[in-house]
N, CA and C of each residue as an Amber inpcrd file, in Angstrom:
protein
   765
  92.6240000 112.5340000  57.0400000  93.7040000 112.2270000  56.0950000
  93.7390000 113.2850000  55.0010000  94.9320000 113.7660000  54.6810000
  95.1290000 114.7150000  53.6080000  95.8850000 113.9960000  52.5000000
  95.3940000 114.0950000  51.2610000  95.9390000 113.2660000  50.1940000
  96.1400000 114.0910000  48.9360000  97.2700000 113.8880000  48.2570000
  97.4720000 114.4140000  46.9180000  97.1380000 113.2840000  45.9520000
  96.2460000 113.5320000  45.0240000  95.8910000 112.4990000  44.0590000
  96.3320000 112.9230000  42.6710000  96.7770000 111.9590000  41.8990000
  97.2500000 112.2490000  40.5560000  96.2870000 111.7450000  39.4920000
  95.2430000 111.0410000  39.8970000  94.1710000 110.6530000  38.9970000
  92.8590000 111.0600000  39.6460000  91.9580000 111.6530000  38.8980000
  90.6890000 112.0840000  39.4440000  89.9010000 110.8760000  39.8960000
  89.4910000 110.7940000  41.1770000  88.7470000 109.6380000  41.6420000
  87.4650000 109.4380000  40.8550000  87.1410000 108.1890000  40.5700000
  85.9150000 107.8650000  39.8660000  84.7140000 108.4040000  40.6240000
  84.8470000 108.5120000  41.9280000  83.7630000 109.0360000  42.7670000
  83.2690000 110.3760000  42.2450000  84.2180000 111.2490000  41.8670000
  83.8160000 112.5690000  41.3980000  82.9670000 112.4620000  40.1440000
  83.3830000 111.5870000  39.2630000  82.7210000 111.4770000  37.9700000
  81.3310000 110.8850000  38.1350000  81.2260000 109.8870000  39.0170000
  79.9650000 109.1660000  39.1520000  78.9760000 109.8830000  40.0670000
  79.4790000 110.5840000  41.0950000  78.5870000 111.0970000  42.1190000
  78.3810000 112.6040000  42.0780000  79.1960000 113.3150000  41.3000000
  79.0460000 114.7700000  41.2320000  78.7510000 115.1810000  39.8010000
  77.6770000 115.8970000  39.6100000  77.3150000 116.3430000  38.2820000
  78.3060000 117.4080000  37.8380000  78.7800000 117.2990000  36.6050000
  79.8010000 118.2070000  36.1200000  79.2000000 119.4400000  35.4380000
  77.9630000 119.7600000  35.7470000  77.3420000 120.9470000  35.1940000
  78.0550000 122.1890000  35.6940000  78.3680000 123.0980000  34.8230000
  79.1160000 124.2870000  35.2060000  78.2770000 125.1870000  36.1100000
  78.8950000 125.6190000  37.2080000  78.2250000 126.5150000  38.1460000
  78.3740000 127.9540000  37.6470000  77.3420000 128.7610000  37.8840000
  77.4230000 130.1790000  37.5720000  78.6350000 130.7700000  38.2840000
  79.5640000 131.2700000  37.5130000  80.8430000 131.7230000  38.0820000
  80.8160000 133.1840000  38.5030000  79.6010000 133.7800000  38.6350000
  79.5320000 135.1890000  39.0160000  80.1990000 135.3970000  40.3640000
  80.8920000 136.4970000  40.4780000  81.6340000 136.8170000  41.6990000
  80.7390000 137.6670000  42.6030000  80.6720000 137.3420000  43.8960000
  79.8820000 138.1830000  44.8100000  80.3780000 139.6210000  44.7880000
  79.4830000 140.5760000  45.0120000  79.9400000 141.9640000  45.0320000
  80.7530000 142.2170000  46.3000000  81.4520000 143.3350000  46.3050000
  82.4310000 143.5810000  47.3540000  81.7830000 143.6890000  48.7270000
  80.5570000 144.1750000  48.7680000  79.8520000 144.2550000  50.0400000
  79.6020000 142.8820000  50.6450000  79.2010000 141.9380000  49.8050000
  78.9780000 140.5650000  50.2640000  80.3040000 139.9390000  50.6910000
  81.3450000 140.1490000  49.9090000  82.6590000 139.6030000  50.2460000
  83.1100000 140.0940000  51.6170000  82.9860000 141.3840000  51.8650000
  83.4050000 141.9300000  53.1580000  82.5350000 141.3990000  54.2980000
  81.2540000 141.2350000  54.0330000  80.3570000 140.7390000  55.0870000
  80.6720000 139.2990000  55.4620000  81.3200000 138.5680000  54.5680000
  81.7400000 137.1960000  54.8490000  83.1150000 137.1790000  55.5080000
  84.0360000 137.9940000  55.0130000  85.3950000 137.9830000  55.5440000
  85.4830000 138.5230000  56.9710000  84.8100000 139.6150000  57.2540000
  84.9900000 140.2980000  58.5350000  84.6780000 139.4010000  59.7370000
  83.5700000 138.6650000  59.7570000  83.3140000 137.8180000  60.9320000
  83.9880000 136.4530000  60.8930000  84.6150000 136.1100000  59.7740000
  85.1020000 134.7390000  59.6130000  86.5800000 134.5900000  59.2990000
  87.2850000 135.6920000  59.0100000  88.6400000 135.5380000  58.4950000
  89.5830000 136.5220000  59.1750000  90.2020000 136.0770000  60.2580000
  91.0530000 136.9560000  61.0650000  92.2480000 137.4900000  60.2990000
  92.7780000 136.7090000  59.3820000  93.9340000 137.1640000  58.6050000
  93.5850000 138.4610000  57.8690000  92.4460000 138.4850000  57.2230000
  91.9960000 139.6760000  56.5030000  91.8340000 140.8460000  57.4600000
  91.2460000 140.6030000  58.6280000  91.0090000 141.6730000  59.5920000
  92.3010000 142.2770000  60.1220000  93.3840000 141.5160000  60.0950000
  94.6650000 142.0020000  60.6280000  95.4080000 142.9090000  59.6560000
  94.9460000 142.9730000  58.4170000  95.6630000 143.7300000  57.3910000
  95.3850000 145.2270000  57.4940000  96.3030000 146.0190000  56.9560000
  96.0740000 147.4550000  56.8390000  94.9620000 147.6980000  55.8250000
  94.4470000 148.9200000  55.7920000  93.3690000 149.2530000  54.8560000
  93.8060000 149.0140000  53.4090000  95.0380000 149.4200000  53.0860000
  95.5260000 149.2390000  51.7140000  95.6810000 147.7550000  51.3830000
  96.1860000 146.9860000  52.3400000  96.3730000 145.5610000  52.1020000
  95.0320000 144.8420000  51.9880000  94.0270000 145.2960000  52.7270000
  92.6900000 144.7080000  52.5950000  92.1570000 144.8860000  51.1830000
  92.3690000 146.0480000  50.6080000  91.9100000 146.2870000  49.2410000
  92.6100000 145.3560000  48.2600000  93.9150000 145.1830000  48.4470000
  94.6400000 144.2720000  47.5620000  94.1590000 142.8330000  47.7570000
  93.9260000 142.4470000  49.0090000  93.4150000 141.1050000  49.2980000
  92.0910000 140.8900000  48.5730000  91.2010000 141.8720000  48.6550000
  89.9030000 141.7740000  47.9900000  90.0510000 141.6430000  46.4770000
  90.9630000 142.4310000  45.8980000  91.1760000 142.3670000  44.4520000
  91.6610000 140.9880000  44.0270000  92.5920000 140.4420000  44.7900000
  93.1050000 139.1090000  44.4640000  92.0120000 138.0530000  44.6490000
  91.2110000 138.2220000  45.6640000  90.1350000 137.2780000  45.9300000
  89.1280000 137.2590000  44.7870000  88.7530000 138.4280000  44.3260000
  87.8080000 138.5190000  43.2060000  88.3700000 137.8220000  41.9750000
  89.6390000 138.0430000  41.6850000  90.2570000 137.3930000  40.5200000
  90.2730000 135.8830000  40.7010000  90.6390000 135.4170000  41.8840000
  90.6980000 133.9820000  42.1400000  89.3360000 133.3420000  41.9020000
  88.2940000 133.9120000  42.4880000  86.9490000 133.3460000  42.3260000
  86.5400000 133.3270000  40.8630000  86.8430000 134.4040000  40.1510000
  86.4100000 134.5080000  38.7480000  87.0990000 133.4920000  37.8470000
  88.2640000 132.9740000  38.2810000  89.0170000 132.0420000  37.4410000
  88.7360000 130.5730000  37.7700000  87.8850000 130.3180000  38.7710000
  87.6310000 128.9380000  39.1920000  86.1960000 128.5130000  38.8980000
  86.0110000 127.2040000  38.7570000  84.6840000 126.6040000  38.7560000
  84.5020000 125.9060000  40.0930000  83.4060000 126.1970000  40.7530000
  83.1230000 125.6140000  42.0580000  82.0000000 124.5910000  41.9290000
  82.1850000 123.4500000  42.5900000  81.1980000 122.3780000  42.5750000
  80.9450000 121.9240000  44.0030000  79.7340000 121.5330000  44.2630000
  79.4380000 120.9530000  45.5560000  78.3440000 119.9150000  45.3940000
  77.9730000 119.2850000  46.4970000  76.9930000 118.2200000  46.4490000
  75.9910000 118.4170000  47.5910000  74.6960000 118.6670000  47.3190000
  74.1500000 118.8600000  45.9790000  74.5620000 120.2060000  45.3990000
  74.4400000 120.3340000  44.1160000  74.8860000 121.5550000  43.4310000
  74.2110000 122.7970000  43.9970000  72.9580000 122.6650000  44.3640000
  72.1970000 123.8210000  44.8280000  72.6860000 124.3620000  46.1610000
  73.5340000 123.6020000  46.8630000  73.9990000 124.0550000  48.1770000
  75.2180000 124.9700000  48.1040000  75.7770000 125.1560000  46.9100000
  76.9130000 126.0650000  46.7750000  76.4740000 127.4810000  47.1270000
  77.2620000 128.1590000  47.9590000  76.8950000 129.5290000  48.3310000
  78.1210000 130.4250000  48.3500000  77.8740000 131.7130000  48.5100000
  78.9630000 132.6890000  48.4720000  79.9640000 132.4890000  49.6000000
  79.5020000 132.0720000  50.7670000  80.4110000 131.8620000  51.8860000
  81.4440000 130.8000000  51.5400000  81.0240000 129.7210000  50.9080000
  81.9560000 128.6730000  50.4940000  82.9920000 129.2250000  49.5300000
  82.5170000 129.8980000  48.4970000  83.4370000 130.4060000  47.4710000
  84.4180000 131.4230000  48.0590000  83.9110000 132.3310000  48.8910000
  84.7620000 133.3990000  49.4240000  85.7990000 132.8460000  50.3980000
  85.3890000 132.0080000  51.3480000  86.3240000 131.5610000  52.3730000
  87.3480000 130.5710000  51.8410000  86.9240000 129.6350000  50.9910000
  87.8990000 128.7040000  50.4090000  88.9130000 129.4800000  49.5630000
  88.4370000 130.4240000  48.7900000  89.3380000 131.2480000  47.9800000
  90.2490000 132.0960000  48.8570000  89.7170000 132.5970000  49.9630000
  90.5180000 133.4380000  50.8660000  91.6820000 132.6610000  51.4520000
  91.5010000 131.3540000  51.6750000  92.6280000 130.5730000  52.2070000
  93.7850000 130.5390000  51.2130000  93.4650000 130.5010000  49.9200000
  94.5120000 130.5370000  48.8890000  95.1920000 131.9000000  48.8520000
  94.4060000 132.9620000  48.9860000  94.9900000 134.3030000  48.9590000
  95.8490000 134.5360000  50.1960000  95.4150000 134.0560000  51.3500000
  96.2270000 134.1600000  52.5670000  97.6020000 133.5440000  52.3610000
  97.6290000 132.3570000  51.8210000  98.8910000 131.6480000  51.6260000
  99.8190000 132.3950000  50.6740000  99.2720000 132.9750000  49.6220000
 100.0910000 133.5430000  48.5410000 100.2000000 135.0670000  48.6040000
  99.6950000 135.6820000  49.6580000  99.5550000 137.1340000  49.6520000
 100.8820000 137.8770000  49.6440000 101.9350000 137.2580000  50.1250000
 103.2430000 137.9080000  50.0890000 103.9470000 137.8030000  48.7480000
 103.4330000 136.9810000  47.8600000 104.0350000 136.7500000  46.5560000
 103.4140000 137.6630000  45.5100000 104.0500000 137.8310000  44.3600000
 103.3610000 138.4650000  43.2420000 102.0750000 137.6890000  42.9790000
 101.0560000 138.3150000  42.3910000  99.7620000 137.6420000  42.2500000
  99.8730000 136.2060000  41.7400000  99.4200000 135.2710000  42.5480000
  99.4170000 133.8420000  42.2310000  97.9950000 133.3400000  42.4530000
  97.4180000 132.7210000  41.4470000  96.0290000 132.2730000  41.5390000
  95.8900000 130.7680000  41.3700000  96.9990000 130.0310000  41.5500000
  96.9690000 128.5640000  41.4170000  96.2810000 128.1910000  40.1110000
  96.7800000 128.7600000  39.0270000  96.0990000 128.7130000  37.7480000
  95.8780000 127.2990000  37.2180000  96.7610000 126.3770000  37.5650000
  96.6080000 125.0080000  37.0580000  95.3560000 124.3350000  37.6210000
  94.9160000 124.7910000  38.7800000  93.8030000 124.1370000  39.4750000
  92.5270000 124.9460000  39.2310000  91.7990000 124.5560000  38.2000000
  90.6520000 125.3310000  37.7450000  89.3500000 124.9480000  38.4390000
  89.2930000 123.7630000  39.0250000  88.0570000 123.2770000  39.6300000
  88.2450000 123.0790000  41.1330000  87.2780000 123.5460000  41.9010000
  87.2840000 123.3570000  43.3460000  86.0010000 122.6350000  43.7470000
  86.1710000 121.4590000  44.3530000  85.0500000 120.6410000  44.8140000
  84.9110000 120.8200000  46.3240000  83.7270000 121.1790000  46.7760000
  83.4890000 121.3860000  48.1970000  82.4470000 120.3630000  48.6630000
  82.9000000 119.3830000  49.4420000  82.0160000 118.3570000  49.9910000
  81.5030000 118.8020000  51.3570000  80.3350000 118.3670000  51.7660000
  79.8390000 118.7650000  53.0880000  80.6990000 118.2600000  54.2350000
  81.3100000 117.0880000  54.0720000  82.1400000 116.4950000  55.1290000
  83.1960000 115.6240000  54.4570000  83.8810000 114.7910000  55.2340000
  84.8710000 113.8800000  54.6460000  84.1880000 113.0290000  53.5770000
  84.8970000 112.7580000  52.5100000  84.3080000 112.0900000  51.3540000
  85.0830000 110.8180000  51.0180000  84.3660000 109.8690000  50.4770000
  84.9680000 108.5760000  50.1530000  85.5900000 108.6340000  48.7640000
  86.7950000 108.1030000  48.6460000  87.4720000 108.0250000  47.3560000
  87.7670000 106.5680000  47.0300000  87.3740000 106.1600000  45.8260000
  87.6310000 104.7820000  45.4200000  89.0970000 104.5670000  45.0800000
  89.8690000 105.6310000  44.9550000  91.2760000 105.4860000  44.5730000
  92.0570000 104.6700000  45.5930000  91.7730000 104.8970000  46.8690000
  92.4340000 104.0810000  47.9000000  91.4410000 103.5990000  48.9610000
  90.1510000 103.6710000  48.6140000  89.0860000 103.1290000  49.4610000
  89.1560000 103.6460000  50.8820000  89.2110000 104.9560000  50.9910000
  89.2290000 105.5740000  52.3100000  88.5610000 106.9350000  52.2350000
  88.2550000 107.4790000  53.4020000  87.6550000 108.7990000  53.4620000
  88.7450000 109.8640000  53.5520000  88.5460000 110.9380000  52.8180000
  89.5020000 112.0380000  52.7730000  88.8470000 113.3240000  53.2500000
  89.6640000 114.2030000  53.8170000  89.2100000 115.5510000  54.1600000
  89.5810000 116.5490000  53.0590000  90.6200000 116.2220000  52.3100000
  91.0490000 117.1130000  51.2430000  91.9350000 116.4030000  50.2530000
  91.9290000 116.8720000  49.0230000  92.7660000 116.3060000  47.9690000
  93.1930000 117.4030000  47.0020000  94.3710000 117.2480000  46.4520000
  94.8190000 118.0850000  45.3410000  95.1740000 117.1530000  44.1960000
  94.6120000 117.4260000  43.0440000  94.7110000 116.5290000  41.9060000
  95.5010000 117.1960000  40.7960000  96.5280000 116.5460000  40.3090000
  97.3780000 117.1380000  39.2810000  96.6610000 117.3470000  37.9530000
  95.4990000 116.7400000  37.7870000  94.7100000 117.0130000  36.5900000
  94.0350000 118.3770000  36.6560000  94.1030000 119.0220000  37.8320000
  93.6330000 120.3990000  37.9060000  92.4800000 120.6690000  38.8420000
  92.3800000 119.9240000  39.9510000  91.2820000 120.1720000  40.8770000
  91.7520000 120.1100000  42.3240000  90.9910000 120.7790000  43.1800000
  91.1910000 120.7670000  44.6220000  89.8670000 120.3400000  45.2420000
  89.9080000 119.4210000  46.2070000  88.6980000 118.9790000  46.9020000
  88.8310000 119.2710000  48.3850000  87.7510000 119.7530000  48.9920000
  87.7600000 120.2070000  50.3810000  86.5130000 119.6950000  51.1000000
  86.6870000 119.2110000  52.3170000  85.5480000 118.9600000  53.2000000
  85.1720000 120.2790000  53.8650000  83.9700000 120.7560000  53.6140000
  83.5400000 122.0430000  54.1560000  83.5350000 122.0250000  55.6860000
  83.0640000 120.9360000  56.2660000  83.0410000 120.8050000  57.7260000
  84.4380000 120.9930000  58.3080000  85.4160000 120.3160000  57.7420000
  86.7730000 120.3790000  58.2990000  87.4850000 121.6770000  57.9130000
  87.1160000 122.2380000  56.7730000  87.6410000 123.5550000  56.4170000
  87.2370000 124.5730000  57.4800000  85.9550000 124.5950000  57.8350000
  85.4740000 125.5550000  58.8320000  86.1360000 125.3300000  60.1840000
  86.3180000 124.0780000  60.5750000  86.9790000 123.7790000  61.8430000
  88.4040000 124.3350000  61.8650000  89.0770000 124.2810000  60.7250000
  90.4500000 124.7620000  60.6510000  90.5700000 126.2350000  60.9780000
  89.5640000 127.0360000  60.5890000  89.6040000 128.4620000  60.8890000
  88.9150000 128.8050000  62.2120000  87.9650000 127.9820000  62.6250000
  87.3050000 128.2310000  63.9150000  88.2750000 128.0250000  65.0610000
  89.1090000 126.9800000  64.9640000  90.1430000 126.7240000  65.9680000
  91.4690000 127.1620000  65.3470000  91.9190000 128.3300000  65.7100000
  92.9950000 128.9700000  64.9470000  94.3830000 128.7920000  65.5430000
  94.5020000 127.9920000  66.6140000  95.8100000 127.8940000  67.2680000
  96.2020000 126.4590000  67.5980000  95.7070000 125.5030000  66.8030000
  96.0400000 124.1020000  67.0730000  96.9620000 123.4910000  66.0180000
  97.3490000 124.2840000  65.0130000  98.2430000 123.7750000  63.9760000
  97.5590000 122.9350000  62.9190000  96.2190000 122.8970000  62.9300000
  95.4610000 122.1700000  61.9160000  94.6500000 123.1750000  61.1070000
  94.8170000 123.1760000  59.8040000  94.0190000 124.0490000  58.9530000
  93.9320000 123.4150000  57.5640000  92.7980000 122.7960000  57.2960000
  92.6300000 122.0550000  56.0500000  92.7980000 122.9420000  54.8240000
  92.2040000 124.1440000  54.8660000  92.2990000 125.0300000  53.7050000
  93.7370000 125.3710000  53.3610000  94.5000000 125.7930000  54.3650000
  95.9000000 126.1340000  54.1240000  96.7020000 124.9080000  53.6950000
  96.3770000 123.7580000  54.2670000  97.0840000 122.5250000  53.9200000
  96.9210000 122.2010000  52.4370000  95.6830000 122.2100000  51.9690000
  95.4540000 121.8520000  50.5610000  95.9680000 122.9320000  49.6130000
  95.8200000 124.1890000  49.9810000  96.3380000 125.2580000  49.1230000
  97.8670000 125.2240000  49.0760000  98.4940000 124.7840000  50.1670000
  99.9540000 124.6280000  50.1590000 100.3740000 123.5580000  49.1610000
  99.6370000 122.4450000  49.1220000  99.9180000 121.4250000  48.1020000
  99.7900000 122.0290000  46.7010000  98.7080000 122.7680000  46.4870000
  98.4720000 123.3350000  45.1610000  99.5550000 124.3300000  44.7680000
  99.9890000 125.1470000  45.7260000 101.0540000 126.1160000  45.4490000
 102.3470000 125.4040000  45.0970000 102.7180000 124.4200000  45.8950000
 103.9930000 123.7180000  45.6860000 103.9790000 122.9510000  44.3740000
 102.8900000 122.2500000  44.1020000 102.7950000 121.4900000  42.8560000
 102.6800000 122.4130000  41.6520000 101.8780000 123.4550000  41.7900000
 101.7210000 124.4030000  40.6910000 103.0150000 125.1080000  40.3590000
 103.8410000 125.3450000  41.3660000 105.1310000 125.9920000  41.1450000
 106.0510000 125.1450000  40.2750000 105.8500000 123.8410000  40.3020000
 106.7040000 122.9340000  39.5290000 106.2060000 122.7180000  38.1110000
 105.0000000 123.1900000  37.8170000 104.4180000 123.0040000  36.4870000
 104.8030000 124.1870000  35.6150000 105.1590000 123.9090000  34.3920000
 105.5870000 124.9940000  33.4990000 104.3690000 125.7490000  32.9720000
 103.8540000 126.6110000  33.8270000 102.7230000 127.4580000  33.4700000
 103.1400000 128.9080000  33.6820000 102.1870000 129.8210000  33.6040000
 102.5310000 131.2300000  33.8100000 102.9040000 131.5230000  35.2590000
 102.6930000 130.5540000  36.1690000 103.0770000 130.7410000  37.5570000
 104.2880000 129.9050000  37.9420000 104.9360000 129.3150000  36.9650000
 106.1470000 128.5430000  37.2390000 107.2010000 129.4580000  37.8590000
 107.8170000 128.9800000  38.9370000 108.8610000 129.7670000  39.5780000
 108.3520000 130.8230000  40.5300000 107.0890000 130.7150000  40.9470000
 106.5570000 131.7030000  41.8880000 107.2470000 131.5960000  43.2460000
 107.7960000 130.4280000  43.5500000 108.5940000 130.2400000  44.7640000
 110.0730000 130.2580000  44.3840000 110.8690000 130.9780000  45.1440000
 112.2920000 131.1390000  44.8490000 112.9950000 129.7770000  44.8160000
 113.6770000 129.4830000  43.7230000 114.2780000 128.1620000  43.5410000
 115.4170000 127.8930000  44.5200000 116.2500000 128.8870000  44.7990000
 117.3370000 128.6800000  45.7590000 116.7990000 128.4070000  47.1570000
 115.7620000 129.1460000  47.5320000 115.1500000 128.9100000  48.8310000
 114.4960000 127.5320000  48.8970000 113.9170000 127.1010000  47.7880000
 113.3090000 125.7720000  47.7560000 114.3520000 124.6780000  47.9500000
 115.5150000 124.8590000  47.3490000 116.5990000 123.8780000  47.5200000
 117.0130000 123.8200000  48.9910000 117.1590000 124.9920000  49.6120000
 117.5370000 125.0270000  51.0210000 116.4280000 124.4310000  51.8950000
 115.1830000 124.7730000  51.5780000 114.0420000 124.2050000  52.2950000
 114.0500000 122.6850000  52.2180000 114.3360000 122.1650000  51.0500000
 114.3480000 120.7140000  50.8490000 115.3830000 120.0440000  51.7640000
 116.5380000 120.6800000  51.9300000 117.5710000 120.1320000  52.8210000
 117.0980000 120.1390000  54.2680000 116.4970000 121.2620000  54.6820000
 115.9810000 121.3440000  56.0400000 114.8600000 120.3260000  56.2680000
 114.0130000 120.1580000  55.2610000 112.9040000 119.2040000  55.3730000
 113.4310000 117.7860000  55.5510000 114.4640000 117.4280000  54.8080000
 115.0410000 116.0840000  54.9270000 115.5390000 115.8320000  56.3460000
 116.2340000 116.8180000  56.9150000 116.7420000 116.6790000  58.2840000
 115.6030000 116.5730000  59.2880000 114.5890000 117.4130000  59.1070000
 113.4800000 117.4220000  60.0560000 112.6590000 116.1400000  59.9800000
 112.4650000 115.6170000  58.7810000 111.7150000 114.3730000  58.6320000
 112.4270000 113.2270000  59.3530000 113.7510000 113.2190000  59.2830000
 114.5080000 112.1920000  60.0130000 114.3120000 112.3240000  61.5170000
 114.3150000 113.5580000  62.0060000 114.0550000 113.7770000  63.4280000
 112.6580000 113.2910000  63.7980000 111.6970000 113.5780000  62.9390000
 110.3170000 113.1740000  63.2010000 110.2000000 111.6540000  63.2580000
 110.9000000 110.9810000  62.3740000 110.8480000 109.5210000  62.3530000
 111.5100000 108.9160000  63.5860000 112.3680000 109.7010000  64.2280000
 113.0440000 109.2390000  65.4460000 112.4020000 109.7950000  66.7120000
 111.1700000 110.2380000  66.5900000 110.4190000 110.6740000  67.7550000
 110.7570000 112.0490000  68.2630000 111.3870000 112.8920000  67.4440000
 111.7700000 114.2300000  67.8750000 111.0350000 115.2870000  67.0610000
 109.7270000 115.1390000  67.0100000 108.9320000 115.9850000  66.1350000
 108.5020000 117.2650000  66.8240000 108.5020000 118.3660000  66.0820000
 107.7880000 119.5750000  66.4860000 106.4840000 119.6410000  65.7020000
 106.5910000 119.4930000  64.3820000 105.3990000 119.4630000  63.5450000
 104.6630000 118.1450000  63.7650000 103.3720000 118.1210000  63.4390000
 102.6240000 116.8910000  63.6570000 103.1530000 115.7820000  62.7430000
 103.0370000 114.5800000  63.2180000 103.7340000 113.4370000  62.6500000
 103.3840000 113.1810000  61.1870000 102.1940000 113.5720000  60.7700000
 101.7890000 113.3490000  59.3770000 102.7610000 113.9990000  58.3930000
 103.4300000 115.0300000  58.8330000 104.3830000 115.7080000  57.9660000
 105.5690000 114.8510000  57.5810000 105.8050000 113.7650000  58.3100000
 106.9260000 112.8800000  57.9890000 106.5890000 111.9160000  56.8550000
 105.3570000 111.9520000  56.3470000 104.9440000 111.0300000  55.2770000
 105.8060000 111.1920000  54.0340000 106.0430000 112.4200000  53.6310000
 106.8720000 112.7450000  52.4720000 107.0980000 114.2550000  52.4790000
 107.9160000 114.7480000  51.5670000 108.2600000 116.1650000  51.5850000
 107.0920000 117.0670000  51.1850000 106.1610000 116.5540000  50.3900000
 104.9980000 117.3630000  50.0380000 104.1070000 117.5540000  51.2560000
 103.8730000 116.4820000  52.0000000 103.0700000 116.6030000  53.2120000
 103.8030000 117.4410000  54.2610000 105.1200000 117.3360000  54.3010000
 105.8950000 118.1360000  55.2450000 105.6850000 119.6280000  54.9940000
 105.7320000 120.0280000  53.7330000 105.5260000 121.4340000  53.3980000
 104.1390000 121.8940000  53.8270000 103.1190000 121.0890000  53.5260000
 101.7480000 121.4730000  53.8510000 101.5320000 121.5600000  55.3570000
 102.0710000 120.6170000  56.1030000 101.9470000 120.6350000  57.5620000
 102.7120000 121.8250000  58.1460000 103.8680000 122.1340000  57.5860000
 104.6430000 123.2910000  58.0530000 103.8780000 124.5900000  57.8220000
 103.1960000 124.6950000  56.6850000 102.4020000 125.8900000  56.3980000
 101.2950000 126.0620000  57.4400000 100.6430000 124.9830000  57.8130000
  99.6090000 125.0570000  58.8450000 100.1810000 125.6280000  60.1390000
 101.3090000 125.0880000  60.5750000 101.9300000 125.5440000  61.8220000
 102.4120000 126.9880000  61.6990000 102.9190000 127.3630000  60.5510000
 103.4370000 128.7110000  60.2990000 102.3730000 129.7700000  60.5800000
 101.1560000 129.5290000  60.1060000 100.0900000 130.5100000  60.2890000
  99.3420000 130.3450000  61.6100000  99.2950000 129.1300000  62.1450000
  98.4630000 128.8910000  63.3290000  99.2340000 128.9720000  64.6480000
 100.4580000 128.5080000  64.6630000 101.2520000 128.5360000  65.9040000
 102.6550000 129.0830000  65.6160000 102.7360000 130.2840000  65.0540000
 104.0490000 130.8090000  64.6360000 105.0360000 130.9970000  65.7820000
 104.5610000 131.4300000  66.9520000 105.4960000 131.6480000  68.0650000
 106.1390000 130.3350000  68.5080000 105.3540000 129.2840000  68.6050000
 105.8980000 127.9720000  68.9670000 106.8280000 127.4570000  67.8690000
 106.4500000 127.7130000  66.6260000 107.2480000 127.2520000  65.4840000
 108.6330000 127.8890000  65.5140000 108.6960000 129.1960000  65.6140000
 110.0000000 129.8590000  65.5450000 110.8430000 129.5470000  66.7810000
 110.1940000 129.3480000  67.9160000 110.9460000 129.0090000  69.1290000
 111.5750000 127.6330000  69.0230000 110.8890000 126.7110000  68.3540000
 111.3770000 125.3410000  68.2500000 112.3010000 125.1340000  67.0570000
 111.9540000 125.7420000  65.9060000 112.7090000 125.5300000  64.6680000
 112.9130000 126.8570000  63.9500000 113.7650000 127.7370000  64.4900000
 113.9020000 129.0820000  63.9090000 114.3710000 129.0870000  62.4560000
 115.3120000 128.2290000  62.0920000 115.8050000 128.2290000  60.7120000
 114.7170000 127.7750000  59.7540000 113.9790000 126.7690000  60.1350000
 112.8860000 126.2750000  59.3050000 111.8100000 127.3450000  59.1510000
 111.4510000 127.9750000  60.2590000 110.4340000 129.0320000  60.2300000
 110.8710000 130.1900000  59.3400000 112.0860000 130.6650000  59.5280000
 112.5530000 131.8250000  58.7650000 112.6910000 131.5170000  57.2820000
 113.0240000 130.2810000  56.9540000 113.1030000 129.9040000  55.5420000
 111.7160000 129.8980000  54.9170000 110.7270000 129.4050000  55.6500000
 109.3620000 129.4140000  55.1280000 108.8360000 130.8430000  55.0160000
 109.1880000 131.6920000  55.9780000 108.7920000 133.1020000  55.8990000
 109.3890000 133.7630000  54.6590000 110.6130000 133.4270000  54.3370000
 111.2430000 133.9770000  53.1320000 110.5940000 133.4240000  51.8720000
 110.2770000 132.1350000  51.8720000 109.6230000 131.5230000  50.7070000
 108.2810000 132.1860000  50.4130000 107.4930000 132.3990000  51.4680000
 106.1500000 132.9560000  51.2980000 106.1470000 134.4820000  51.3460000
 107.2920000 135.0660000  51.7030000 107.4340000 136.5120000  51.8170000
 106.4040000 137.1150000  52.7700000 106.2140000 136.4750000  53.9130000
 105.3990000 137.0680000  54.9690000 105.7650000 136.4390000  56.3060000
 105.4460000 137.1640000  57.3630000 105.7950000 136.7180000  58.7080000
 104.6290000 136.9860000  59.6500000 103.8730000 135.9630000  60.0200000
 102.7110000 136.1590000  60.8920000 103.0550000 136.7490000  62.2580000
 104.3160000 136.6850000  62.6670000 104.7080000 137.1980000  63.9800000
 104.9750000 138.6960000  63.9970000 105.0510000 139.3040000  62.8380000
 105.3610000 140.7290000  62.7930000 104.2290000 141.5110000  63.4180000
 104.5350000 142.2420000  64.4690000 103.5010000 142.9970000  65.1740000
 102.9660000 144.1490000  64.3470000 103.8240000 144.7000000  63.4930000
 103.3890000 145.8010000  62.6330000 102.8450000 145.2230000  61.3490000
 101.5330000 145.0640000  61.2520000 100.9310000 144.4000000  60.1000000
 101.1900000 145.1720000  58.8040000 101.4380000 146.4610000  58.8970000
 101.7480000 147.2200000  57.6950000 103.0120000 146.7260000  57.0420000
 103.9220000 146.1530000  57.8540000 105.2070000 145.6890000  57.3350000
 105.3880000 144.1830000  57.5280000 104.2790000 143.4460000  57.5230000
 104.3970000 142.0120000  57.7890000 105.0400000 141.2570000  56.6280000
 105.0380000 141.8550000  55.4400000 105.6160000 141.1800000  54.3000000
 107.0940000 141.5230000  54.2300000 107.9160000 140.5070000  54.0890000
 109.3210000 140.6330000  54.4540000 110.2000000 141.2560000  53.3880000
 109.7760000 141.2570000  52.1460000 110.6410000 141.7640000  51.0710000
 110.2700000 143.1950000  50.7070000
């Protein structure tokens, strides 16, 4: 289950120590040693784009507080890969660091939330935090063609919600395109409710979940996505200013 929460679950307060983690950023050698064997998106970039990706990644890590349970289990791989999922999503845009979301909680597996008495794999909290199940995050990137990716799903929530908040990143997504996207989403959700789904059914829950599920499919199964829903795919490519199907990675960014 993927959930957007608007109140921080009591679970976090009671079960996770709020001691600040050393926010030092791994050096570039460590970052590359983590990205190269684990992050295909980074490997597909040109040399110049890799450098920009690294620069954005370093900034993202430096601006966040990372927490895990137990605290001592936090490691560079967690910080680098979770942060890389955010950079992947936003890489076609002017630098966006999801500034409203200052805290990232990384649980070893699905975690229990007292807010609705169920286990969650991920949450985005409007008070300024993102929570991720590390087990399911890794599965999302290990299996790269099934349309499931927890990291991209939660970062998509954070991007969409952060775009609506009047912060220094307000308006990072084109407003006219968002209006058009909203119309397409309404039509597609109706199709999904009538058994004519391309995206997985969870996307029919609401428009926020629809966006997050669409982002997963966009990066994981782009050929199937564009073949089934070309207008929806192309609108999302314009919103994010990138196209995973572009064979020439030097020109994968559309604007």
